[in-house]
C-alpha positions as CSV (number, residue, x, y, z in Angstrom):
1,T,54.8,1.2,46.9
2,P,55.6,-2.8,46.2
3,Q,54.2,-4.0,49.6
4,G,50.6,-1.8,48.4
5,R,51.2,1.0,50.5
6,V,49.8,4.2,49.0
7,L,51.1,7.3,49.1
8,T,49.0,9.4,46.9
9,R,45.8,9.2,44.8
10,Q,45.0,11.1,41.9
11,P,41.2,10.5,40.4
12,L,41.0,10.8,36.9
13,P,39.0,9.1,34.1
14,Y,40.9,6.5,32.9
15,S,41.2,4.1,30.0
16,A,43.8,2.4,27.9
17,A,44.5,0.5,24.7
18,L,46.9,-0.6,22.4
19,Y,48.8,2.2,19.8
20,A,47.8,0.1,17.1
21,E,44.0,-0.4,18.4
22,V,43.5,3.1,18.3
23,Q,45.4,3.9,14.7
24,H,43.1,1.8,13.2
25,A,39.9,2.8,15.0
26,L,41.2,7.0,13.6
27,A,41.4,5.3,10.2
28,A,38.9,3.9,10.0
29,L,36.8,7.1,10.3
30,L,38.6,8.4,7.1
31,P,36.9,7.8,3.6
32,E,38.4,5.3,1.6
33,G,41.5,6.0,-0.4
34,C,42.5,8.9,1.4
35,V,45.3,7.1,3.1
36,T,48.5,6.3,1.3
37,Y,50.5,3.7,3.4
38,G,54.4,2.4,2.6
39,R,56.1,5.7,1.1
40,K,58.6,7.4,4.3
41,A,59.0,11.3,3.8
42,T,62.2,12.8,4.2
43,S,62.2,16.5,3.6
44,A,60.3,19.5,3.0
45,E,60.6,22.8,1.5
46,V,57.7,25.9,1.0
47,Q,57.6,26.9,-2.3
48,Q,57.6,31.0,-3.4
49,D,53.6,30.3,-4.1
50,G,53.0,29.3,-0.4
51,T,52.6,25.6,-1.0
52,T,55.3,22.9,0.4
53,R,57.0,20.5,-1.6
54,V,57.7,17.0,0.2
55,Q,60.6,14.3,-1.1
56,F,59.8,10.9,-0.3
57,Q,62.5,8.0,0.1
58,E,60.8,6.2,-3.0
59,G,58.8,7.4,-5.7
60,P,58.3,11.4,-6.7
61,P,57.5,13.9,-4.4
62,A,54.4,15.9,-3.9
63,T,53.1,19.2,-3.5
64,C,50.4,20.5,-0.8
65,D,48.5,23.6,0.6
66,L,49.3,22.0,4.1
67,L,52.1,20.0,5.3
68,V,51.8,18.3,9.1
69,A,54.7,16.5,10.1
70,A,53.4,14.0,12.5
71,D,56.7,11.7,12.4
72,G,57.3,10.9,15.5
73,P,60.2,11.8,18.4
74,R,62.9,11.4,16.2
75,S,61.1,13.6,13.1
76,A,62.9,14.6,9.9
77,F,60.9,18.0,9.8
78,R,61.6,19.2,13.4
79,Q,64.7,21.4,11.9
80,H,61.6,23.7,10.2
81,F,60.7,24.7,13.9
82,G,63.9,25.3,15.6
83,S,65.1,22.1,15.7
84,S,65.8,20.4,19.1
85,A,68.0,17.5,19.8
86,M,66.9,14.5,21.7
87,R,68.0,14.0,25.4
88,F,69.0,11.2,26.8
89,A,66.9,10.7,30.1
90,G,69.3,9.5,32.3
91,Y,67.6,5.8,32.4
92,F,65.8,3.3,30.6
93,A,62.8,0.8,31.2
94,W,62.3,-2.4,31.3
95,R,58.9,-3.5,29.5
96,G,56.8,-6.2,28.9
97,K,53.5,-7.6,28.8
98,V,51.4,-10.3,29.2
99,P,47.4,-11.7,29.5
100,M,46.3,-11.6,32.8
101,N,44.7,-15.3,32.2
102,E,48.2,-16.6,31.5
103,L,49.1,-15.5,34.6
104,P,49.4,-18.3,38.1
105,E,46.5,-18.2,40.5
106,R,48.8,-17.0,43.4
107,T,49.9,-14.5,41.5
108,Q,47.0,-13.2,40.1
109,A,45.5,-13.1,43.6
110,A,48.6,-11.2,45.0
111,L,48.4,-8.8,42.1
112,K,44.9,-8.0,42.9
113,E,45.6,-8.2,46.7
114,A,48.7,-5.1,46.3
115,Y,47.0,-3.4,43.3
116,P,43.2,-3.5,44.3
117,D,42.3,-0.8,41.5
118,F,44.1,-2.4,38.9
119,G,42.0,-2.3,35.6
120,N,40.6,1.2,37.1
121,C,43.8,3.2,37.1
122,L,47.4,3.4,36.3
123,Y,49.8,2.4,39.0
124,F,53.1,4.2,39.7
125,V,55.2,2.5,42.0
126,H,57.8,3.4,44.1
127,R,60.4,1.5,45.8
128,P,61.4,2.6,49.2
129,E,65.5,2.9,48.0
130,G,64.8,5.2,45.7
131,G,66.7,5.2,42.0
132,Q,63.9,2.3,41.0
133,H,60.2,2.9,40.4
134,A,57.4,1.0,37.8
135,V,54.2,1.4,36.1
136,L,51.9,-0.9,36.0
137,Y,48.0,-1.1,34.4
138,G,45.8,-2.4,32.1
139,L,45.5,-2.6,28.3
140,G,42.5,-3.9,28.0
141,N,41.6,-7.3,26.3
142,G,43.3,-8.7,29.8
143,L,46.7,-7.4,29.2
144,V,48.8,-6.8,31.6
145,N,51.3,-4.0,30.6
146,W,54.2,-2.7,32.6
147,L,57.7,-0.5,32.6
148,L,60.6,-0.6,35.1
149,Y,62.9,2.3,35.1
150,E,66.6,2.1,35.9
151,N,69.1,4.4,36.2
152,R,71.9,4.5,33.6
153,S,74.7,7.4,32.6
154,E,74.5,6.2,28.9
155,P,71.7,4.6,26.1
156,L,71.5,0.7,25.6
157,A,69.9,0.8,22.2
158,G,72.0,1.7,19.1
159,P,72.4,5.3,17.6
160,G,69.0,6.2,16.5
161,Q,67.0,3.5,18.0
162,T,65.1,3.5,21.4
163,V,64.3,0.2,22.0
164,A,66.2,-3.1,22.0
165,A,66.5,-6.9,22.8
166,A,68.0,-7.6,26.6
167,P,70.8,-9.9,26.8
168,K,69.5,-13.1,27.9
169,H,71.8,-13.1,31.0
170,E,70.5,-9.6,32.1
171,V,66.7,-10.9,32.2
172,E,67.1,-13.8,34.1
173,Q,68.8,-11.8,36.5
174,L,65.3,-9.2,36.4
175,K,63.3,-12.4,36.3
176,S,64.9,-13.7,39.8
177,T,64.6,-10.8,41.8
178,A,61.4,-9.7,40.5
179,R,59.7,-11.2,43.5
180,S,61.9,-9.9,46.6
181,R,62.3,-6.3,44.9
182,W,58.8,-5.7,43.9
183,G,56.4,-8.3,45.8
184,E,54.7,-11.7,45.2
185,G,51.9,-10.1,42.7
186,F,54.4,-7.6,40.5
187,G,57.0,-9.3,40.8
188,G,55.1,-12.4,39.9
189,V,53.8,-10.4,36.7
190,I,57.5,-9.8,35.4
191,E,58.2,-13.7,36.0
192,A,55.8,-14.5,33.4
193,T,56.5,-11.6,31.0
194,P,57.9,-14.0,28.2
195,E,60.2,-11.5,26.5
196,P,61.0,-8.1,28.5
197,F,62.5,-5.9,26.4
198,V,64.2,-2.5,26.8
199,N,63.4,1.1,26.3
200,D,65.8,4.2,26.1
201,I,64.0,7.5,27.9
202,Y,64.3,10.6,25.8
203,D,62.6,13.9,25.6
204,L,63.4,17.0,23.7
205,Q,66.3,18.9,24.7
206,D,64.5,22.1,24.6
207,P,60.8,22.7,23.8
208,L,60.2,24.2,20.8
209,P,59.3,28.0,19.9
210,S,56.9,27.3,17.6
211,F,54.6,24.4,16.1
212,A,54.0,26.3,12.9
213,N,56.1,27.4,10.0
214,G,53.8,28.8,6.5
215,S,52.0,26.4,5.6
216,M,53.9,23.6,7.7
217,A,53.1,22.5,11.3
218,I,54.4,19.8,13.8
219,L,52.2,17.9,15.8
220,G,52.4,15.0,18.3
221,D,55.7,13.6,19.2
222,A,57.4,15.2,16.6
223,A,56.8,18.4,18.2
224,H,57.7,17.6,22.1
225,A,58.7,14.2,22.3
226,I,58.1,13.7,26.3
227,T,59.0,11.2,29.0
228,P,56.0,9.1,30.0
229,H,55.6,10.0,33.6
230,M,52.7,12.2,33.1
231,A,51.5,9.4,30.6
232,K,50.8,12.1,28.4
233,G,52.3,11.1,24.8
234,S,49.2,10.2,23.3
235,N,47.1,12.5,25.1
236,L,49.3,15.9,23.9
237,A,48.9,14.7,20.5
238,L,44.9,14.1,20.6
239,H,45.2,17.7,22.1
240,D,47.3,19.0,19.3
241,A,44.7,17.4,16.8
242,L,41.5,18.9,18.3
243,A,43.4,22.5,18.3
244,L,44.3,22.4,15.0
245,A,41.2,21.3,14.2
246,A,39.4,24.1,15.8
247,A,42.1,26.3,14.4
248,A,41.1,25.4,10.8
249,A,37.4,25.8,11.5
250,G,38.2,29.7,12.2
251,A,40.8,30.8,9.8
252,A,40.9,32.9,6.8
253,D,43.8,31.0,5.4
254,V,46.4,28.2,6.3
255,P,49.3,30.5,7.7
256,S,46.8,32.6,9.9
257,M,45.3,28.8,10.8
258,L,48.8,27.2,11.7
259,Q,49.7,30.1,13.6
260,A,46.5,29.9,16.0
261,Y,47.4,26.6,16.5
262,S,51.1,27.1,17.8
263,E,49.7,30.1,20.0
264,A,47.0,27.3,21.6
265,R,49.8,24.4,22.2
266,T,53.1,25.6,22.2
267,Q,53.3,26.5,26.0
268,E,51.3,23.9,27.6
269,C,53.4,21.3,25.8
270,A,56.8,23.0,26.9
271,R,55.2,22.8,30.6
272,C,54.1,19.3,30.3
273,L,57.7,18.4,28.9
274,L,59.5,19.8,31.4
275,L,57.0,18.6,34.0
276,S,57.9,15.4,33.2
277,R,61.0,15.4,33.2
278,H,61.1,17.3,36.1
279,L,58.7,14.3,38.0
280,G,61.1,11.3,36.3
281,R,64.2,13.0,38.2
282,V,61.7,12.7,41.4
283,R,61.1,9.6,40.8
284,S,64.3,8.0,39.6
285,G,65.9,9.8,42.5
286,L,68.1,11.9,40.5
287,H,66.6,15.0,41.8
288,P,68.6,16.7,44.3
289,G,66.3,16.8,46.9
290,C,65.4,13.1,46.4
291,K,67.6,10.8,47.9
292,S,64.9,8.1,48.7
293,S,61.5,7.7,47.3
294,P,59.0,10.1,48.8
295,K,57.5,9.0,52.3
296,D,54.0,10.1,51.3
297,G,51.9,12.4,49.4
298,V,52.7,15.5,51.4
299,S,56.6,14.9,50.2
300,F,55.6,13.9,46.8
301,E,53.6,17.1,46.2
302,A,56.4,19.2,47.6
303,L,59.0,17.3,45.4
304,V,56.7,18.2,42.4
305,R,56.2,21.7,43.3
306,S,59.7,22.4,43.4
307,S,60.2,22.3,40.2
308,G,58.4,25.7,40.1
309,L,56.2,24.4,37.0
310,C,52.5,24.5,37.2
311,A,51.7,20.8,38.6
312,R,48.0,20.1,36.7
313,T,47.5,17.8,33.8
314,L,44.8,18.5,32.0
315,P,45.1,21.4,29.4
316,T,43.5,24.8,29.4
317,G,42.4,27.3,26.8
318,E,39.2,27.9,25.9
319,L,39.1,24.8,23.8
320,F,39.4,22.3,26.9
321,L,37.1,24.5,29.0
322,P,34.6,21.7,28.9
323,V,36.9,19.5,30.5
324,W,37.0,21.6,33.3
325,D,33.2,22.0,33.8
326,F,32.8,18.2,33.6
327,L,35.7,17.8,36.5
328,R,33.9,20.4,38.7
329,S,30.8,18.4,38.3
330,R,32.1,15.4,39.1
331,L,34.7,15.9,41.3
332,P,35.1,18.4,44.5
333,E,38.3,20.5,45.1
334,S,39.3,18.6,47.9
335,A,39.5,15.0,46.2
336,R,41.8,16.4,43.4
337,G,44.9,16.1,44.3
338,C,47.8,18.4,42.8
339,F,47.4,17.4,39.6
340,L,43.9,18.8,39.0
341,R,43.6,21.7,41.6
342,S,42.6,24.7,40.0
343,E,44.7,26.8,41.5
344,G,47.3,27.7,38.9
345,T,45.2,26.3,36.0
346,G,45.0,29.4,34.1
347,L,41.7,29.0,33.2
348,P,40.4,31.4,30.7
349,R,37.4,33.8,30.9
350,T,36.2,36.1,28.7
351,L,37.3,39.2,30.0
352,K,36.0,41.8,27.6
353,R,36.9,45.0,30.0
354,K,39.6,47.2,28.3
355,A,42.1,49.0,30.3
356,D,41.1,52.9,31.1
357,N,43.4,53.3,33.6
358,I,46.2,52.9,35.9
359,G,46.8,53.5,39.9
360,D,49.9,56.2,39.6
361,R,52.0,58.2,42.0
362,S,49.7,61.2,41.3
363,G,47.1,59.5,43.8
364,T,44.7,58.6,40.9
365,P,42.9,55.4,42.3
366,M,43.5,51.8,40.9
367,R,39.6,50.9,40.0
368,I,38.8,47.3,40.4
369,P,35.9,46.0,38.9
370,P,33.7,44.0,41.0
371,G,33.7,40.3,40.7
372,A,37.1,40.6,38.8
373,E,39.4,37.4,39.0
374,P,43.1,37.4,40.3
375,V,46.1,36.6,38.3
376,Q,46.7,33.1,38.6
377,I,50.8,32.8,40.0
378,T,52.2,29.6,40.9
379,C,55.5,30.5,42.3
380,V,58.6,33.1,42.3
381,N,60.6,33.5,39.4
382,H,63.6,35.6,39.9
383,I,64.6,38.8,41.9
384,S,66.1,41.6,39.5
385,R,69.2,44.1,41.0
386,E,70.4,46.7,38.3
387,T,74.0,47.9,38.7
388,A,76.3,50.1,37.3
389,D,79.2,47.3,37.4
390,V,77.9,43.5,36.5
391,E,81.0,41.9,37.3
392,R,81.2,43.6,40.9
393,L,77.7,42.4,41.9
394,R,78.0,38.8,40.5
395,R,81.5,38.4,42.1
396,F,79.7,39.2,45.6
397,Y,76.7,37.1,45.4
398,S,78.7,34.4,44.0
399,T,82.0,34.1,46.4
400,V,79.7,36.0,49.7
401,L,76.8,34.3,49.1
402,G,77.7,31.1,47.1
403,L,75.3,31.6,44.4
404,K,75.9,29.5,41.2
405,A,76.0,30.5,37.7
406,L,73.1,30.0,35.2
407,R,72.5,30.4,31.6
408,R,71.6,33.4,30.9
409,P,70.0,34.8,27.2
410,D,71.6,37.1,24.5
411,F,69.2,40.2,25.7
412,G,71.4,42.5,23.7
413,F,72.7,44.3,27.3
414,G,75.0,43.2,30.3
415,G,73.8,41.2,33.1
416,A,74.2,37.2,35.0
417,W,71.7,35.4,36.5
418,L,72.6,33.1,39.6
419,E,70.7,30.4,41.1
420,I,69.0,31.4,44.7
421,Q,67.4,27.8,45.2
422,P,65.9,25.7,42.2
423,G,63.2,27.6,40.0
424,I,64.2,30.7,41.9
425,A,67.0,32.9,40.6
426,L,68.9,36.7,41.1
427,H,68.7,38.6,37.6
428,I,71.7,41.3,38.0
429,I,71.2,43.8,35.3
430,E,73.2,45.9,33.5
431,L,71.6,49.9,34.3
432,D,70.4,51.5,31.2
433,P,72.5,54.2,30.3
434,D,69.6,55.9,28.9
435,K,67.2,55.7,32.0
436,P,66.3,59.8,33.1
437,T,67.5,61.4,35.9
438,A,65.5,63.9,37.5
439,Q,67.2,66.8,40.3
440,G,70.0,65.1,40.6
441,R,68.2,61.4,41.3
442,H,69.4,58.7,39.7
443,P,68.0,56.9,38.6
444,V,63.9,58.4,38.6
445,Q,60.9,56.3,40.1
446,D,60.3,53.8,37.4
447,A,56.3,54.7,37.8
448,D,57.4,58.3,36.8
449,L,58.1,56.9,33.6
450,T,54.5,56.1,32.4
451,D,53.2,59.3,32.8
452,A,51.1,60.9,29.5
453,G,50.8,56.5,28.6
454,R,54.0,56.1,28.2
455,L,54.9,52.2,29.8
456,P,58.7,51.3,28.1
457,E,59.3,47.8,29.5
458,R,63.2,48.5,29.1
459,F,63.0,50.5,32.8
460,I,60.8,48.0,34.3
461,R,63.0,44.8,33.4
462,R,66.4,46.7,33.4
463,S,65.5,48.3,37.4
464,H,64.6,46.5,40.4
465,H,61.6,44.5,40.4
466,V,60.0,41.0,41.5
467,A,59.3,38.3,39.0
468,L,56.5,35.8,38.9
469,T,55.7,32.8,37.4
470,V,51.9,32.4,35.7
471,P,50.6,29.2,34.0
472,D,48.6,31.0,31.1
473,I,50.1,34.0,29.5
474,G,47.2,34.5,27.8
475,A,44.7,34.3,30.5
476,A,47.4,36.7,32.9
477,K,46.4,39.2,30.2
478,G,43.0,39.4,30.2
479,T,43.3,39.7,34.0
480,L,45.7,42.4,33.9
481,E,42.7,44.2,31.6
482,A,39.5,43.5,33.8
483,H,41.5,45.1,36.7
484,G,42.4,48.2,34.4
485,V,46.2,47.4,34.8
486,R,48.2,49.0,31.4
487,Y,50.9,46.6,30.8
488,A,54.0,46.1,28.5
489,E,54.9,43.0,26.3
490,N,58.3,41.4,25.5
491,A,59.1,38.1,24.0
492,V,62.2,36.6,25.0
493,P,64.6,36.6,21.8
494,G,64.9,33.0,20.4
495,T,62.5,31.3,22.6
496,S,58.6,31.4,23.4
497,Y,58.5,32.9,26.5
498,V,56.8,36.3,27.2
499,Q,57.1,38.7,29.6
500,L,54.6,41.2,30.9
501,F,55.7,44.1,33.0
502,F,53.4,46.8,34.9
503,H,53.7,49.0,38.5
504,D,52.0,48.6,41.1
505,P,50.3,51.6,42.8
506,D,53.1,52.7,44.6
507,G,55.6,52.7,41.3
508,N,57.4,49.6,41.9
509,G,58.1,47.4,38.9
510,V,56.0,43.9,38.5
511,E,56.9,41.1,35.9
512,I,54.6,38.4,35.2
513,G,56.0,35.4,32.4
514,N,55.2,32.1,31.3
515,F,58.5,30.9,33.0
516,D,58.2,27.7,33.6
517,A,60.1,26.1,30.1
518,M,63.0,27.9,31.4
519,L,63.8,24.9,33.8
């Protein structure tokens, strides 16, 4: 808080630098002459021979075997990957930076008193009144960087722009109220900043379903423009680059390389995009359950988890296992905080044991191999009810129980989605007319349909079942296989969501999926 009261701590290795410094350092590692500056790429087209032809604003086009589009949040190339429009978040940020040695001595002293770890961490500052929050951290070389968020119904910058100079009278008002709102330390920093400016906050409306298209890939903000509330914009781009390099090391051709890269990154980036959006709404007081700032770490964590999303901030996947190994060696579970807890991390394991049996209604027991890990579950996602009359059941739950309608993808059969509470839905599903009956019973028990090795997922997803969210669908597959559980798989049309369907030993349908991105 502005008074220096700590709501929650999240231990993480911390470092910060200016974008320009990072860019120059990376460019210096490349062979001389391989980077061309001053040419703006405007469009691309995959050719019949699999190469990509790139057009520039000026000068001749170029033909390449591989195109990686990393042209920022307003990417001209996103249209090739299931284009998603930019979404204004409902608030903007005042921004500024000032050298520490240019601050008055009393401001420096007050800043260090209220924020004793300044220079070694990133501070998220909440005002008790809600609707305003700020970020304060060091950028290295003695620079103090800050952002102060304010809610607003429309963006301030012009069309196609994100930042703008602030009117003089608004800057004067900001500085005149800074100390009373944000305390002597932070308020003094704002007062001493020579030219604060405004930055509208945007992210992608919907996560991209794929980061690969033939010989083209998309990376960084172009692929997953994100709000700043996880401090992950640049980090996600670095993770993308690492995953792309790893895919290149083991690929036979460009399309398979890019497909492996996309599969490694789309779900993780979608989760981060949506979690950061949720954090922004919580911190800005826009979340329905957050009319004022959280009172303590427990209430803050409850609000974070209300998204239904896995809260971890570090990536998963085999490529990032050394990061988690390092974390485990340095930081005990009890000291990590909600963003680093191992539950729900979906850490992949080498699970080579294949399914050879499953418990069924004939009495065959399910054999669970010793030491097999459980599937990592983060929350209940939805409860399903099949019916021969979708509209009648929808009216009942809407009018009698007051459940509100949710947007439902076109699955090719009738149904309706209703919200039970944020992150948990009721799925009303049209009865499958082809579902078999047995000796007058209607319908047969779902598990009866698995006889003779058949596992038609349509008879689970269109019937009564419980659905659970998992943070890592690939890890979940491996875990089910390690337990000897046969499953069927379905990809939701037009999305990157994957559903796995199976039965418990009593024949009850169970669905698990990467539903994080549905929020």
